[in-house]
C-alpha positions in Angstrom: 123.9 34.4 16.1 120.2 35.5 16.5 117.5 33.7 14.8 115.5 35.4 12.3 112.2 33.2 13.0 110.1 33.4 16.1 110.3 30.4 17.9 108.4 28.7 21.0 110.5 29.8 23.3 109.9 33.8 22.3 105.7 33.2 22.5 106.0 31.5 25.8 108.7 34.9 27.2 106.4 37.4 25.6 103.3 36.2 26.6 103.9 34.9 30.1 105.9 37.8 32.0 108.2 40.4 29.2 104.7 41.5 26.8 105.4 45.1 27.4 108.6 44.7 27.0 108.2 43.3 23.5 105.2 45.8 22.8 107.5 49.0 23.4 110.1 47.1 21.1 107.2 46.8 18.4 105.9 50.5 18.8 109.3 51.7 18.6 109.7 50.2 15.2 106.1 50.7 13.8 105.0 54.0 15.5 101.9 52.1 16.8 101.0 53.0 20.6 101.3 50.4 22.8 97.9 49.0 24.4 96.9 46.9 27.3 94.4 44.2 27.7 92.3 44.8 31.5 91.6 42.3 33.5 87.6 42.9 35.3 89.2 44.0 38.4 91.3 46.5 37.1 94.5 44.1 36.4 96.8 44.6 33.2 96.8 40.9 31.7 99.0 41.8 28.4 100.9 44.2 26.0 100.6 44.4 22.3 100.7 47.5 19.6 97.4 48.1 17.7 97.8 48.9 14.4 95.2 50.4 11.5 91.7 48.5 11.4 92.3 47.6 15.1 94.5 44.9 14.7 96.1 44.1 17.3 100.3 43.3 16.8 102.3 40.9 19.2 104.8 38.1 19.3 101.8 35.6 18.0 101.4 37.9 15.2 98.2 40.0 14.1 94.3 39.6 15.0 91.7 41.9 15.3 91.8 43.7 18.6 88.1 42.0 19.7 89.6 38.6 19.0 92.7 39.3 21.5 90.3 41.0 24.4 88.2 37.4 23.9 91.4 34.9 23.8 92.9 36.6 27.1 89.6 36.7 28.8 89.9 40.6 29.1 87.4 42.9 30.0 88.8 45.4 27.6 91.9 47.4 26.4 93.1 50.5 26.9 96.4 53.0 25.7 99.2 52.7 27.7 100.6 49.8 30.1 102.1 49.4 33.0 105.6 50.8 33.9 108.8 50.0 35.2 108.6 46.1 34.8 111.5 44.2 35.2 112.7 41.4 32.9 110.7 38.0 33.8 113.4 36.3 31.6 116.8 37.0 31.1 118.0 38.8 27.6 114.0 39.6 27.0 115.0 43.1 25.7 117.7 41.9 23.7 115.7 39.2 21.9 112.7 42.1 21.2 114.9 44.0 20.0 115.5 41.0 17.2 112.1 39.7 16.5 110.0 43.3 16.5 111.2 44.0 12.9 110.5 40.3 11.9 107.1 41.0 13.4 106.4 44.2 12.2 107.2 42.8 8.9 105.0 39.9 8.9 102.2 41.9 10.0 102.8 44.5 6.9 102.1 40.7 4.9 
């Protein structure tokens, strides 16, 4: 049975490898576009969805996008993200489908 809350394992899974998988599921649930944080070398650091009011949504919840940029030490953010990454953690796609509606509901308040 799926847990109806965001766990520490979820936070690890979706900040240390499978953030794009969750961002894609959040985008499917909310209709908001996927964005990525960029390093000064042009590498993608983290994926999230961008909500109205420049609110970023990821596994940790919502925060102003500039707060997320600072938190990750990113140079900035851009629409879109890298494609075709394999899952780092087994079952990430399934778990992302389970928790995306929970995160979207929390974000709506």
